[in-house]
N, C-alpha and C positions, 0 to 999 in steps of 0.2 A: 600556562598551565601547570596543575601539579603532577608530577609522574607518579606510578605506582611507589619510585622508591625513595620519593620526598614524603607520600605519605605512611609510607613507612615507618620513616624516622618521626616525623608528628607524630603518630600514635606512643612511638616509646616516649615520647618528652611528656605525657598524660597523665597524672597522677589518678591510681586506678585503687579502690576502695575492694577489698577482700570479702565475699561475700559472710554478711551473719555480724563485720568487724563495725562499732559503733564510732569510730575517731575518724576525723573528718580527713581525707587525705591530704591537702594541701596547707592545712592545721592542724600539724599530727595529736597536738595537744587539748585540742578542741572537741567535744561531743559532736555528734550532728544530730539534728531538732529540728531542722524543718526540712520540707518538700516544695523544690523548687519546682514546680508545674508546667514550668514553661518549657525547662530545661528535661525534666521528669529526674532530677539527679536530685540525692539526699545531700544538705550542706549544713555546716554548721554558723554559729550568728559572727562570725567573721565575717565566712565568704556572702552573708544577707546584705552587708556593707560595703563592699566591696565589688568581685568577679559577678554577683547577682545583685546590686543595689536598683539596677532597673527592671527588677522581676518582682518588685517585692507583691504588686497587686495580684499573685499567681501562690506566693508563699502559706503553705497549712502543715502546725504544728506535728512531727510524726505519728501520735499515739491519738490526732484526731482521723488520720487516715487509716488505721490500722484496721477497724472494722473491714472496711471497703475492701480493702486489699485480701483481710481473710476469707471474706464471702467469695471473691475473684476465685481464690485457691480455692475453696469447698466446691464450688463449682466445677471448676479445672479437675478436682479428685472426681466429684461425682461422674462427670463426663468420661472421664476416664476408666470407670471400675463398672458401672451400667451400660455405656455403647462403644466407646474405644475400641478398649483391651476383650468383651468378647467378641466384637466384631473383626479384631485381628485375629484373634484364637481359633475363631471360625475360619477367615482367610487363609491363615497358615495350615489349618486343616487341609481343607479344601486343595490346598498346593501340593501339600505334600502327597493327597490320593492322587494328585495328576501329574506328580512326578515319577509315580511309583508307577503310572502305568505308560509312563514316559515311550519306554523299552520296547516294548511289545507293540506298542502302536506304531513305532516306527519301523519294524521289526515288519509287521504284515503288509506297510504301506511296499517296501521294500519289494517283500517275496509278490507284492501285487504286481509293481513293476517289472521283477525278472521273469513271471510267469508270462505276463505279457509279454514281454520281449521275446521267451522262448515259441509261445503260437503265432507271433509274427515273424517269427525265424522259421517257425516247421509250415505256414501259409505260403511264405516266401518260396521257400524250398517246393512247394508241393506245386504251385505257380508256372516257379519254372522249369521243372520235370513237365511238365502239363506243355510246357512253351515249347522244349526238346524235343518230346516226343514229336507232337505237333508238326517240327518242325525236320525230325528226321522220316515225316511221313511225306510232306510235300516236296523233300529233297528227291525220296525216291519216285513220286510221282511225276517231278519235270524231268527226273536223270529218264526214265521209260520213255516219257514223251519225245523228249529229244533225241533218245537212239531209235525211236520210231521212224521218226522225222529222216534222221539219216538215211536208215534201211532204203524210205522210199525214194531220199535223194538219189542214194546209190541205186539201185534200180529204176530212175527215171535216166539217170546219166547213160545206163550198159542200154536202154532201148533208143535212146537218140544216137548212139555211139555205132550199135547195131543199124538202123534206120538212114545213118549218113552214110555207113557204108553200101547197104543194098540201092541208095538213091544216086551214086555215084557209078553203080555196074552198071545201070539202068539206063542212066546218063549217055553212057558209052556203048551200050549194046541192047537195049528194050527197043521193044518193038511198038507202036504209036499206041498200040492198046495197054501195055501195060507202062508206059511213060504217064499217062491217064490215071491207070488206076492209079499211081504210086503217089502225083500230084493231087489228085481228089484224097487220098487215103494221109496227106500230108496237111494238107488244107483241112478236115477235121479233127486234129488232131489239139490236145490244148499243150501249148508251148509255151506257156506262161509260166516262169519261174516260181515255187511256190514259196511263201516266205517262212520266215521260222516261225514257230507258235509263240501265242504272246505265252510266256511264263511268268507272266507280274501277280502272280498267287498270293505271293506273302510277303511281307514290311513288317520291318520291326522298329518303332520309332522312342528312343532312350528319352524319358523324363527329367524333364527342365525345372522339376519344381519337387524334386524327393523331400526334403526338407520338410516343409509342411506336409505332405500327405503321409510319409512317416511318422510325423508327430501325431496326427489325426488319429492313425491305424493306431499307435502306444496308447494312446488316454490322453489326456489332460489333468496337469498339475497347476492346482489352486492353492494359495498359500493366503491365509487372512491376513488384512493391512496389519491389524494391529502388535504384528510382531517383527514389523518393520524398524523398529523404531532404534534411535542409537544408544548402545548402553557406555558408560564410561567404565573403560578398564579397569581402572584403580577404585574409584568409589561406590561403584555401583549403580548410581545415580542415573538419571534420564536425562542425557543433553537436548538443548531447549532449542537446539538450531532449527530452520528451516528445512524438513523433513516433508516430502513429499510422497505419495503410496500411487498408482493411479492403477487401473486396468488394461492391458495394452492389446488391443487386439492384433491379432495376426490376420489377417485376410489373403489368402490364398489360393485363386482360383476359386471355386464354389464350398471350400470349408476353410477353418478359422478354428485359430484355438488361442485359447485367452490366458496370460502370464501377469503376472504383478510386477511392476518396477517400481523401485523403491532408487530414492536420488536424496540427496540432499544438496543445496542452495546457497552460494554464498548471499552474504546479507547484501553485499555490494561487488558486482565482477573485479578479480583481481587483475592490472595493469601486468602483462610480463615482457611486451616491448612496447615501443611506440616509436615511429619515426616519420618524418615529412616527406609524403612524395604529389606531388605538383600534379601529374597527367591523371584528367580523368579517367573513371573506373565502371565498365558496364557489366562487369563479369570476375570473378574471384572463386580459385581453382588452389585450397592450398593442399601440397603433397604431404607425403608421410614422414618427411624428414627434416618438416620444417618448414619450408619454403613453398613459394605460392606463382603459379601464372593466374597472370592480367591481362587483363581485354579490353578493348573500348570501341563501341562499334562504329565511332567514326573516322579506325585507324582502320590499316591491312596489317598491323605488327600485335604479337602478341612476345610480353616478356616475363621472364624467372627471375623471382628475387627473393633473397634469402629474407633474414626476419629484422634486417636492421636497413631493409630499402635500397639494398646493392644489386644492381643488375648483374645476372648471371649468365644468361644470351636470351639472343632476340629472335624470333620469327619472322619473316618479313611475307607477306603473300600481294598479289597481286587482285586484291577484291577486299570490299572491308567485312569483317569475321564480326557475327553478330553475338553471336554465344560459343561460350568452351566449355569442355567437360571430362572430368579423367574418367579411365577404365578402369573399374574398381577392383578388378583381377589381375590387369595387366600395368597397367598404371599407367598408360598411353593416352597421347593427347587429342580430343577431336574436338573439332570446329565447325560453323556452319557456316554460309556464306548465302546471305539474301540473295543479293542483285543474280549469282549463279543457278541459287537455288540447290545446291552442291555441298554434298559430304564429304567433310575430310578426316583422315585421323594422320598425325605426328609418332612415329614410332619413336626407332635410336635414332633415326638421322635427322637433320634439320629442314628435311625435305616433305612437305604435304605430299601423301596418296589422298588420290581422289575416289571414296567407295562409292558411292550413288549420287544419281540426283533425287530431287522431291516434287512430287505433281505441284504444291505450294508452295509459296515463298518461306522457307523457314525462317524463323525467329530466334529460336531459343533448343537447346536437346540436351537432353542427358542420357548415358552409356549408365546400363544396369548392371546388376550382378548378376541376371544372366545372359549377358551378352549382346543384348539387345541395343536400339539406340531408337529414344522415343523424344521424337521431335515434338516444337511448338510452332505452329504455324502465324501469320498479321493478314489480314485480307480488308478490303475496305466493306465487301457485305458478309460477315463472317469469316468465322475461321477454326480450325483443330489441335487435335493432339494426336499422330501418329505414330503406333510403336512399327518401326523396322529390322528385319532380321541385316545385318551389316552388308548382305550384298544386295539391300535394295527392295527384299520383299517385301511387304505391308501383312503386318501381322492382325495389329486393332487399330482400330478407328473411332474415336467421338468428336461429336463436332459442339464445342465449348463454346459458341455465338453463333446463332443461325442469321444474324443480321445485324448492323451495324460496325462503322471500323474500330481495328482495335487488334489485340494481340495477345500471347501467349507468350509474358514476359518473361518467366522463369519456369524451370522444371528443375524436379530431384526425387529422389528414391531415397525409400528410406530402406537399410541395410538390414534392421531387425522385423518389419513386418514385410517389404517387397511392395511396398504403398509407394503412391505415385504422387507426389503435390506438387499444383501450378499457381501461376498467379495471372488472375483475369485480370487485364486492367481497365477492359471495359466496364467489368458492375466493381470494380476495384474488391475483389475479396478471393481468399486461398479457395481451392476446390483441391479434394483428395480423393484419388479416385485407387481401386484395386489393381492389381498385374495386366487385366484384361480391361482395363479404363472403364469400369462401372462405378462412377461416382456414388463414393461415400460419406463425405463429409461437406458442408460450403461452410464457412467459416466468414465471417461481417463483422467482425470487432467487437462480438460477443465476450462480455463479461472485464473487458476493459477499464481499469481500478485508475479512475482518473482526477481531477479538481474537475473540469470539466468534463460535459457529457460527448463522448465522441460520437459527432454525427456521420454520417456516409461521407458527408465531403471534406471531413477532417480525418480519414483514413483513408493510407496511402500507399501501399503494401509493395516495396520495387524487387523483391524476392522471398522466398523461401528457404529456407534449407532445412533437413531433417540430422539431428547430431546421433551421438551413438545411443542415445537413451531413447531413441521413437520420437524426442517433441519435436517440436518446430521451431525454430527461430525467426523471426519476422522484423527486417528493419523498415520503419516505416519514417516516409520522407516529407509526410505532412508533420506528425507529431514528433519528430526529432527523436525518434525510440527505438528500442530495441527489444522488441515482446517474446515471451515464449507462452506455446499451449503444446498441449497434448497432440498426439498423433491423432484425436475422437474431433478436435477442433475446443476444448478446452482451455480459459484463459489460465495461466499457470500466475505471472509475475510476468512487467517491464523490469526487464534487464539493467536499464540502461539512457539513459537520455543525454541527451547532447545541446550544445550550446548554439551549433549551426545544425542546416538540414542532414540527414544522417544517406550515408552511401550505402552502397551494396555490403554482404557479407559471406565469407565463407566460413567452414567448420575444419580443423583437422584431425582425424580419426581420436586423438584423445583429448577434443572437446577443446580444442581453443581455437578461440573465434577471432578471424579478423575482417577489423571494422575499416571501412575504409571511410573517414570523417571530418572535420573540421577540428582540428587542434589548438588550444587551451591560444597557442599562438596566433591563431586566425590561419594558419597555414591547412592545406590539404593535406592529410596524411593518412596513417594508420594505427588506429592500439589493437593489440594481441592479448585479449579478455579470456580470463579463466573464468565461468561461472559458477562449475560445480567444484562442491567441497571432497576430497578426494577423503 
């Protein structure tokens, strides 16, 4: 195949006729007299019997074509003068007018933002003052209550000490009547020790979702999608690569904010690394430093490997590990054991620490940016997704299937929206929940562009992973593909198609995709793919 350098050298060897020059560039003493319509080139008589002899039927004398080309030129001039140039002038004027108002427009937007910020600060200050004032009042009330209780206790102590002394004297020297009266008095007394008054009148719970609530209070900033095209810095022309604009909804509790996400996809993913890895893999967790934790549910081992396949660390456990997840805040490894119904954390040491047990058998898990653990279960008659605090306290629960045997095959959280995506292997589809496990999206292969129709029996997602743009990467075992959809469940593109079955995937923070698959050599291994264009 000719390279760009070869084509450049070839062009340098071609004879080029200057505009308006009537001499043949190949035969410089001859005038051009014919138009070779096959080649759309003016030629001389010698050319007509040599290099263009096979095009004889397409020859026309130049003089015979002059009127045709004059008409074409006149049409071009008329279109320019009557339509194109006036329209361009109007467009130029409009653009200049718009440009002249641009500074004030953005100044107004910035002023509004600053005003909203100041108002939010004022409101927060007032709320804080109200809370502090209430806190002071409650402290005074609680102090008075406890002080009164202490005074009462002191009085009770004094009474009992005095009475005890009197009873001792009565026992030694008292008459029968005095003994009777003293015993009756003691019998009718309230001798129960009074409890400390309940002072649990006030409690303050910190918000675990400050960012979304503050964004909602501040206001929503929307940007039109037509301003997100990529423009060349040199020529000022539009770059016609694959650029996608999408509205990324942020569902946080009851509130939501919307923003426009813009990204450019590579025509085909770039392979950064590839290497063989013969062990089967059921879960991949890439780290921020270019390594990855791997596990297989058939074994009781977790391996840490580098991007060349070398095993750097091995964690051995006494029970099968069904899934692993990295804490996005601490970087600690968490895993679940289905047989034990137990969740473990692996911190700095190589010894797993048991954190809590689950009511149902766990099959998958995800540690969220809020510091909670979302667990997917398996069952013969239905299964669930449950959100736990790290001490095992249940926060939210949703039933994925009420009947039928199956599992929540994988769980992932979006670090952009906080939403949670799970793979339901019984229905063979992806479900997106908000952080409170309220369902938002059901994706069942809609929009996939393929040569053959993708029927339910051909769609087999084995995991779903969010990337940094809020999009979801879905490896399909049966179709041997890796698909990309938006967080709202809209199909974007099939990123990659394999020769063999597609395995699980994992994503680094910089959107390098770890894909477990069959290599071109026929061996099991990994490809590390980059699918966004930086």
